[in-house]
C-alpha positions in Angstrom: 42.7 -204.2 65.2 40.8 -204.6 61.8 42.9 -202.6 58.9 40.2 -201.0 57.3 39.8 -199.9 53.5 39.6 -196.6 54.4 42.8 -196.2 55.8 44.7 -196.4 52.6 42.5 -193.3 50.9 43.6 -191.6 54.0 47.7 -192.4 53.8 47.3 -191.2 50.7 45.8 -188.3 50.9 48.0 -187.2 53.6 50.7 -188.1 51.1 49.2 -186.4 48.0 50.1 -182.5 47.9 46.5 -181.9 48.1 45.2 -179.5 50.9 40.7 -180.6 49.5 38.8 -181.3 52.9 38.6 -185.0 53.1 35.5 -185.9 54.8 34.5 -189.4 56.0 30.8 -190.5 56.4 29.7 -193.4 57.9 27.0 -194.3 60.8 28.3 -193.9 64.5 30.0 -196.9 65.8 31.8 -197.8 62.7 35.1 -197.2 63.4 35.5 -193.5 62.4 36.5 -192.0 65.9 39.3 -195.3 66.2 40.5 -194.1 63.0 41.0 -190.7 64.0 42.3 -191.4 67.3 45.1 -193.4 65.4 45.8 -191.3 63.2 46.1 -188.6 66.3 48.9 -190.7 67.8 50.8 -191.0 64.7 51.0 -187.5 64.0 50.8 -186.2 67.5 48.0 -183.8 67.1 44.5 -183.4 68.3 41.0 -184.6 68.0 38.4 -182.1 68.0 35.5 -183.3 68.9 32.3 -181.5 67.7 30.1 -183.5 70.5 31.8 -180.9 72.7 30.5 -176.9 72.8 34.4 -176.0 73.8 35.8 -177.8 70.8 32.9 -176.3 68.4 34.2 -172.7 69.8 37.5 -173.3 68.9 36.3 -172.9 65.1 34.7 -169.5 64.9 34.4 -168.2 61.5 37.4 -165.4 62.2 40.7 -165.6 60.9 42.6 -165.0 64.1 40.4 -167.8 66.1 41.3 -170.2 62.8 45.2 -169.1 62.1 45.5 -170.6 65.8 44.9 -173.6 64.6 46.6 -173.6 61.6 49.2 -172.7 62.7 49.6 -175.7 65.6 48.9 -178.7 64.0 49.9 -180.0 60.5 46.6 -181.9 60.1 43.3 -181.1 61.7 41.0 -183.9 62.8 37.2 -183.4 63.7 34.9 -185.6 64.6 31.1 -185.5 64.7 31.2 -182.8 61.9 27.7 -183.2 61.8 26.9 -181.6 65.3 28.6 -177.8 64.1 26.2 -177.3 60.4 27.8 -173.8 60.8 31.6 -175.2 61.0 31.2 -175.3 57.3 32.3 -171.5 56.6 35.7 -172.0 59.0 36.1 -174.8 57.2 36.3 -173.1 53.8 38.2 -170.5 55.3 41.1 -172.8 56.6 41.0 -174.2 52.7 41.0 -171.0 51.3 43.7 -169.2 53.5 45.8 -171.2 55.7 46.1 -174.5 53.1 45.9 -177.2 55.9 44.8 -180.5 55.4 41.3 -181.5 57.6 40.1 -185.0 58.1 36.5 -184.5 59.2 34.3 -187.7 60.2 30.5 -187.2 60.5 27.6 -189.7 60.9 25.0 -187.5 58.6 26.5 -185.9 56.5 26.5 -181.7 56.2 25.2 -181.2 53.2 22.2 -182.8 54.0 22.3 -179.9 57.7 24.0 -176.8 56.1 23.0 -174.2 53.8 26.6 -173.2 53.8 27.8 -176.2 52.4 27.6 -176.0 48.9 30.3 -173.4 49.2 32.9 -176.3 49.9 32.2 -177.5 45.9 35.8 -178.5 44.9 37.1 -177.6 48.0 36.3 -181.4 49.7 36.5 -184.9 49.0 34.8 -187.7 50.5 34.8 -191.0 51.2 33.1 -193.7 53.9 33.5 -195.8 56.7 31.0 -197.9 57.1 30.0 -201.4 58.9 33.0 -203.9 58.0 32.4 -206.0 54.8 33.3 -209.1 54.1 35.9 -208.1 51.6 37.8 -206.1 54.7 37.2 -209.1 57.2 39.2 -211.6 54.6 41.8 -209.0 54.0 42.3 -209.0 57.6 42.9 -212.9 58.1 46.1 -214.8 58.0 44.4 -218.5 57.3 45.7 -220.6 54.6 43.9 -220.6 51.0 43.0 -224.1 51.3 40.8 -222.9 54.8 39.6 -219.3 52.9 36.6 -221.3 51.0 35.1 -222.3 54.2 36.1 -218.6 56.3 34.2 -216.8 54.0 30.9 -219.3 54.6 31.6 -219.1 58.1 31.7 -215.0 57.5 28.6 -214.5 55.6 26.7 -216.9 58.3 28.3 -214.8 61.2 27.2 -211.7 59.5 23.4 -212.2 58.3 22.8 -212.8 62.1 24.8 -210.5 64.1 26.1 -208.0 61.7 29.4 -206.3 61.1 29.8 -203.6 63.4 33.1 -203.2 64.6 32.6 -204.0 68.2 30.7 -206.9 67.5 32.0 -208.6 64.9 35.8 -208.3 66.8 34.7 -210.1 69.8 34.6 -213.7 68.4 34.8 -214.8 72.4 31.5 -212.6 73.4 28.8 -214.9 74.4 25.6 -214.5 71.9 23.7 -212.9 74.6 26.3 -210.3 75.1 26.0 -209.2 71.5 22.6 -208.8 71.2 22.8 -206.6 74.7 25.6 -204.7 72.5 23.5 -204.8 69.6 20.2 -203.0 71.7 22.5 -200.5 73.2 24.0 -199.5 69.7 20.1 -199.2 68.5 18.5 -197.1 71.2 21.6 -195.2 72.2 22.8 -194.3 68.0 20.6 -195.5 65.7 17.2 -194.0 67.8 18.4 -191.2 70.4 21.2 -189.9 68.7 19.5 -189.1 65.3 16.0 -188.1 67.2 18.5 -185.4 69.2 20.1 -184.5 66.3 17.0 -183.8 64.1 15.2 -182.6 66.9 12.7 -185.7 65.4 9.7 -185.9 68.2 8.3 -189.6 68.0 11.2 -192.2 69.1 8.8 -194.6 69.1 8.0 -193.9 65.7 11.0 -194.0 64.7 11.5 -197.2 65.9 7.8 -198.8 64.8 9.0 -197.5 61.5 12.3 -199.2 60.8 10.6 -202.6 62.6 7.9 -202.2 59.7 10.9 -202.0 57.8 13.1 -204.9 59.0 10.2 -207.4 58.7 9.5 -206.7 54.7 12.8 -206.9 53.4 13.1 -207.9 49.5 9.5 -206.7 49.3 8.6 -203.1 47.9 7.8 -200.4 50.5 4.5 -197.9 50.1 5.2 -194.8 52.1 1.7 -194.5 52.2 0.8 -197.6 53.7 3.5 -197.9 55.8 1.8 -194.8 57.5 -1.5 -195.8 57.4 -0.8 -198.8 59.2 1.2 -197.2 62.3 -1.6 -194.3 62.0 0.7 -191.4 60.9 1.5 -188.7 58.9 2.6 -189.9 55.1 5.2 -187.3 55.0 6.0 -187.5 58.6 7.1 -191.1 58.0 8.9 -190.6 54.4 10.8 -188.4 56.2 12.0 -190.3 59.0 12.7 -193.0 56.3 14.9 -190.2 54.0 17.0 -189.2 57.8 17.5 -193.4 58.3 19.1 -193.0 55.1 21.3 -190.0 55.1 22.5 -191.7 58.7 23.5 -194.8 56.8 20.9 -197.2 58.9 19.1 -197.7 55.3 19.7 -198.5 51.7 17.3 -197.5 48.9 17.0 -199.9 45.9 14.7 -197.8 43.6 12.8 -199.5 40.8 14.0 -199.5 37.2 12.2 -198.7 34.4 12.6 -198.3 30.3 10.6 -195.4 30.0 12.1 -192.6 32.2 9.6 -190.6 32.8 7.8 -193.2 34.9 10.8 -193.5 37.0 9.7 -191.8 39.8 8.5 -194.5 42.0 6.3 -194.2 45.8 7.5 -197.7 46.2 10.6 -199.0 46.7 12.8 -201.4 48.6 15.1 -200.3 51.6 17.7 -202.2 53.1 19.7 -202.0 56.5 23.5 -201.5 55.9 23.9 -204.5 59.1 22.1 -207.0 59.6 22.7 -206.7 63.1 20.5 -203.7 63.7 17.6 -205.9 61.5 17.8 -208.9 63.5 17.6 -206.5 66.8 14.1 -204.7 65.8 12.8 -207.9 65.1 14.3 -210.0 68.1 15.4 -213.3 66.3 18.5 -214.5 66.3 18.0 -218.1 65.2 20.3 -219.9 62.9 19.8 -219.2 59.7 18.2 -222.7 58.6 15.4 -222.2 61.3 14.5 -218.8 60.0 11.4 -218.1 57.4 13.3 -214.8 56.2 16.3 -216.4 55.6 16.3 -215.8 52.0 15.1 -212.0 52.6 17.9 -212.2 55.0 20.7 -213.4 52.4 19.0 -210.6 49.8 20.0 -207.9 52.4 23.2 -209.6 53.2 24.3 -209.0 49.7 22.3 -205.6 48.8 24.8 -204.3 51.8 27.9 -205.9 51.0 28.0 -204.9 47.3 26.6 -201.0 49.1 29.5 -201.1 51.2 31.8 -202.3 47.9 30.5 -199.6 46.0 30.8 -196.6 48.5 34.9 -198.3 49.7 35.6 -197.9 45.8 33.6 -194.7 44.6 32.2 -196.8 42.1 30.4 -194.9 39.4 27.5 -197.4 39.6 23.8 -197.1 40.1 21.4 -199.6 42.0 17.9 -200.5 41.2 15.6 -203.5 41.0 13.4 -204.7 38.5 9.7 -206.0 37.9 7.6 -206.7 35.4 4.1 -206.2 35.1 3.5 -209.8 35.9 5.4 -209.8 39.1 8.5 -211.6 37.9 11.3 -209.7 39.3 15.8 -209.0 39.4 16.5 -208.7 42.5 19.5 -206.2 42.0 20.0 -204.3 38.8 23.7 -202.5 38.4 23.7 -199.8 35.6 27.3 -198.0 34.7 27.2 -194.2 33.7 27.5 -195.6 29.9 24.4 -197.7 30.4 26.1 -201.3 31.1 23.6 -203.8 32.8 24.6 -206.3 35.2 21.6 -207.7 36.7 21.8 -210.6 39.8 19.8 -212.8 41.3 19.7 -213.7 44.9 18.9 -217.5 46.5 19.2 -218.9 49.3 20.9 -222.7 47.4 22.6 -222.9 44.5 20.4 -225.5 43.7 17.8 -222.3 42.4 18.5 -220.5 39.4 17.0 -216.9 39.2 14.7 -216.2 35.6 16.8 -213.7 33.4 14.2 -211.2 32.2 16.1 -208.3 32.4 14.3 -206.5 28.8 18.1 -204.6 28.0 21.5 -206.3 26.9 23.5 -207.5 30.3 25.3 -209.4 31.9 23.5 -212.2 34.9 24.1 -214.0 37.3 22.6 -216.0 40.5 24.7 -214.9 44.0 24.3 -217.9 46.7 26.3 -218.4 49.5 29.1 -220.4 48.0 29.6 -218.4 45.4 29.0 -214.9 46.9 32.4 -213.6 48.0 33.5 -214.2 44.3 30.8 -212.4 43.0 31.0 -209.6 45.4 34.8 -209.0 44.9 34.7 -209.4 41.1 32.6 -206.2 41.2 33.8 -202.5 40.5 37.0 -203.5 39.5 38.9 -201.3 37.1 39.8 -202.8 33.7 
């Protein structure tokens, strides 16, 4: 089992004096349940699964009910917390009255589902458990330094084809057909049916069609209105489905950077996938990268998703954009920190290609390609 970066954050949380609630967000099948089971075995405590009505009923917001739980366990572990939005009140009581440590995982943030989530302000902290990052994979590798470069290139190739869900990546001997079957199961069972059920959506086919349309245009701006027209659907419905996929860590939104902030709100933005295995199962293409006409967009998605995973895993205070001039020239990725320092990146599948440096404000600029991607990504968000 690979050691995850979130484990260090959990260890620090458990060792600290704080008793704030620790929420860990991420998509289904990203390793959250595995993490809780590991903690349960080492701490000799149970995992309360809010998929189960019987476990939800143990967290009725009454003092007597919650006192029994708090007095019995040094740490309270809760899985799939999003299935019981009303638990916000119980968690607040546990924090205020009993000062017990609580670790709760969810595939959809409670703030999106509970009108009472704001009452936890100052009472909680948040972390993420996402599909595997290249940094996590590299840190678990025991190869000698001279073999690292080739290993890192192989990681990039594999993750661009089959993605980084732990159960897909951690079985290197599993056949390609088995990996594809597993990705299809994750898409059908967790990405689609699970989200459809949680949010009480009406049209699973529309949800899949929206994701497929987005998958076919990675690297390009997405117009909700055009997407809705092509599917014969209502624009507001399509927009709602997209926001749900964003909230559930399926899609990564990349808005357009505007030097005029009054014009910063735009219908158009780019949308990328947290996991390219899910993207590729939607377009039904698992060919080697060199055979694919979409390899430029796939590599761009790979870099954006890796930077987004690192941004969340390190709690970096950076905002991500793309930039486009009126003439059509663009910069693939712009990182902005809270002091308005800018880092611009162009993604190219060949190291011989050079991106054009057209960003209008003072900034650092670099081109990322398969030969230097690992160094570029791991060098980001390092506190000086």
